Structures are given as structure tokens and as C-alpha cells.
C-alpha positions, 0 to 999 in steps of 0.5 A: 728214489726210495729203496723197495723192500718185500713184505708178506701180508696175509700170505701175499707177497708185495713190495713197498718203500722201505720205512714207509708206514705199514697202514699206508700200504694196507690202505693202498692195497685195499686190505681192510684195517680198522682205524679211527685216528689215522688219516693220510692227510694228517699223518699218524697219531696212534691214539685209537689203537684200532689198527692193530696187526700181528707181525712175526717176531714181535711179542705183542700186536703193533699199530700199523699207523706207527710201524715202518716197513722193513725187508722180509716183514710178515704181517697178519691183519686177520686171525682169531687173536688179532681180531679179538684184540681189536674187538676189545679195543672197540668195546672200550670205544662203545662204553660211553657211546650213545645208542642213537644210530637211528637218529644220527645223520652219520648213519650209513657213513659211520666207521664205528657203526661199520666196525660194530657190525663186523665185530658182532657186539649184539649183546651189550655188557654195559649198563646204559644207566652208568654211561658218561653223558656229554653235551649234544647239538653244540653249534661250533660255527661254520655249519658244523654241529658237535655231539660230544657223546658220539666222539671217539677222540681220534683228534682228526679235527684238532689236527686238521685245525692245527696242521692244515688251516693252522687256526687252532680253534679245536682242542681236547677238554677235560680228562679221562672219561670226561674228555671231549672235543670243543673250541677254546673259550670265546672262540668259534670254528671259523676258517674257510675250510672248517667244514672239512672236519665233518668229512674227516670225522669217522663217526657222527660227532661232527655233522653238517648243519646244512645237511642235517636231517634232509636225507638218508645217505643210502637214498642218495646217488653219487657221481664224480665232478669238479667244483666250478667255484674257482679255477683250482677245479677241486674234485668232488662227489655230487650227492643227489636224489630224484624223489617221486614227483620231484625234480632231481636235486643236489643235496651236498658236495663232498671233497674227492681225493685227487693228490694232483689237484686238491688232495683230500679237501675243498673250501667251504664256499665251494662246498655250499655252492650246491645251493646255487644249482636249484635256485633261480633256474631258467627253464622256459624259452623266450622269444621277445620276452614271450614264452615259446617252444625250444624249437621255435627259439632255435629256428629264430636263432638260425634266421638271425645267424644267417642274416646278420653280418657282424656276429659276436659270441661272448663265452663264459669261462665255465663252459667245457672244452667241448662246448667252446670247440663247438662254438668256435666251429660254428663261428668259423662257418659264420665268419663270426668273432668269439670273445671270452672277456669276463673280468667280473669273474675275478675276486682277489679277496677270495684267493688264498695260499691253499686251494682258492684262486682269484679266478672264480671260474672252472675252465679259463685255461681252455680259452688259451688252448683254443686261442679264444681272445679274452682281452678287453681291447678285442672285446671293445672293438668287436662289440662296437661293430656287432649287430648280433651278440650271442652270450653263452652263460657269460653274465658280464652284460648284467652290469653293462646292458647299455652295450647291447642297445640297438643290437640283436641279442641271443642268450643261452643261460642255465639260471636267470639273470638280467641279460635274459630280459634284454634278449630277443631270444633266450634259450634255457640250457643244462647247468654245470652239473647236468652236463659232461665235459672236459675242464682244464684247471689253473695248473693245466690239469685236464679233468673229464666230468661225466654227469649222471644227473637229470638223465631225463632233463628237457634242458638243451645242452649248448652242444646240442643247440650248436650241433642242431644249428650247424646241421641247419646251416649246412643244409641251408634250410629250416 
């Protein structure tokens, strides 16, 4: 364990590891320290000089991102002198910056904008006609758009491609005032994590081509969730909005820091999977392929459950732990079998040695915790004898519809699929991001999700359907 030392910051005493970076301590303590180039996943670079602090005993201000902590250090981040130093540095950053905040997609999330408002540079001393111009709307590839004029040359994106993905597509081109970020000749920004440069860019130089001009960020609501793209369970922010006369809609996913799971980043495929949420939604209950009321489908489901003898539940590994438990409890009351067989959710080509796994589901580990059998031999045996099959968000039958011949089929899905058309009863349910629950990732990390989307959504949750059926079974009545 590293040695702990005492230091004083703005008059407050605190402890930190000896030799650790001062900026990390300031950020961990939520002490405001302006910075562009430093990022905790990328380490120090020291090129922006914005994180200047006063250290007692030093002749001149020091950058916090390259200052190791020592015993008895006395630090000041506030005060007329140090704030003037940072204002002077910020003014240099603004000399060639375009005046396009009203049309910039980063407005509301821009550190340069925030620091500008704090500094009070309301009267510019720069003649706008003398600014150095650079290229705008440069498509780098991988849904990343570059505006070279907005760049503050923090080089976070360059270091991400060299240190994290090790693909080295980006670099600093030209010299002095004409220095810009760009790709090397004949190369595009092309790696499975490329869109992370958008998140780590502190200004509006790198923006999301997929999100550009769709929403202003201050209109969006956000809740914490996990990505259901694979069993890594990357932590994400879900940005959504319910506009007047429209359904609640997700506009983007962003990675959320969790050092135990995904660190600061997520893959591009998971990021863009938000589009699947609104597409092809299953919203109307069906009874023998005819539209009906949800109460009618649940009543008919109850009749089938209480009259059929060989019942098989087939579950998706994307269900929450609580949903699996509820199905298990219902199956026990009915002496039914439960299978988690889902071989179609594995993809070896998707896997890499960073964040992506070959299991493209979010909660397979809960099968093991609840002892739900997912073996093919068990599934083959039970599907052959089953007279009633209830498939819950498991699309395995889409490519194996012949297995459902001469059987009663009840399906519960959030999105349309082929299995619904072969079902006697089909019930629409809330989707992954519209419900709360617990998920266990590939490393055994248990994560709780509390959805704040679609509060007025009429879609049933699996839990509400199961609880209603259990109540009806216990009463023995319709």
C-alpha cells in the first residue's frame, strides 16, 4: 500500500497517496480545476496549461496534472493571481476559436464554453478578421465529424488512438497557429471504439455524426443504465426526451465511468444500438394473430397454463435477475420446465481483448445463479414433449419455427420477430431500457438498473404479467 501524506488545498486538510498526481486528488475531491488535455484514462500531457495552481514555496504557478503530491504541500486553486494566469491562458485558446456556439452541437457540454463563462471575457480584444481559419465539417469516418477551427489541441483523441486502441489514425498536422488534428494521408478513423473520441473531446471539435443537430442537450433527460450489447455490461448514460405529442425517444448512449467494468469507454456497436429501441416495436396484443386487449391475452394465457400439462418456458439471457426469478417461481407452481437455451446469441467475430465479449446478451450469468438449464440436451428433450411453449424475448425459434409445430405457443416480446407470427398468444412487453432490474456481467459484477424512461408507457413488464398470473392461479379463478 502506498504511503499516505497530508496536504492542504484551499485551507482544507486532506490525505493522498505520496507521489500521486495533484490533479487526480483535486478531481476526486470535486475541487474545480479547469483542464483540457488531462484525462484520467489517458494520463498527463501538460500541453494546455489550464490546470495551473499556486504551491507555497514555488516561485511560479505549477500545472496540477504534472505535479506529484508531497508531504505538507500547501495548494491554492483560487485567488486573484492564479485565476488571472488561467484567464490569460484561456484568452490564448480563444484567439482563433470560431464564434459559432449557437450552431455547435457541443453547446451545453463544452468545457471551453464553461470556462469562458466563468472567466468573464465578454469583451473580445481580438479582431475577428485576423483569425486563422481551418477546415470545417471533416468526416473522419466511424460517425465522427471534425471541425478543426474549434480544436484546442489537447490531443486527447490522438492519445486515445495511440494508447487505448493502438491504431494511430490521428495526429497533429502543421505547426504553430496552423496546427490542426487530422488523419494520416489515405487513412480513416476506423476502429471499433472510434466514437469515444467524441466523449473525450472537451470542446466541439469532434462531434457525433449520428447525433448532430437532432437535439439540444439541455432538452434531454438522462438516466444510468447498462448496455445490453454483450455480457460485459458496460455502464452507460441514456439520453432521451419525450416531446409533445410524441413517444419518449432515446437519442444517444454515452459511456459512464465504472472502473470495475468498462472504465471510461464503450464500443461503437453498443453506442449505436440505441437505434434498435424504437425500431420495429411490438405494441398490440395478439390472439390467434388478431388484435385484442392485453387483459384478454392474459386471461387466455391463464387458461392455457392451467389446462396444459407439459409446459416449457424458454427465456432470454437479456431478462433481468428479478424477471428470471418470477418465471422460475411461476414454473414451480405449474411443475413446468425452464430453459435458457440461446445459442444464436454467441458471436466469436464480435469478441476482442478489450471490452467486447462473444456473448451478445447482458445477463447470462443469472442463469447460473438461478440454476436455469441452458444445455442443448435438456432443451431438445423438453421441447419434444412440450404441449405449451412460452418464449420470453428469446428469438431462437425465429430460425427454428418447425420446433413449434403442433404446439400451443405464447410469446412475450418487446420487438417484432417471426416467432410472434407463429404464436397463439402474443403479448407486447416493455423493452430493456424501459424497465428496472439487476444484471450480472461476465465477470460476476452485479449491477442494478433503475429506468426513468416511459413512466406512462402502457406496455406490460414481464414481472407484472407473471405476478398477475400467479395471483390468478392462487385464487383459482379468472
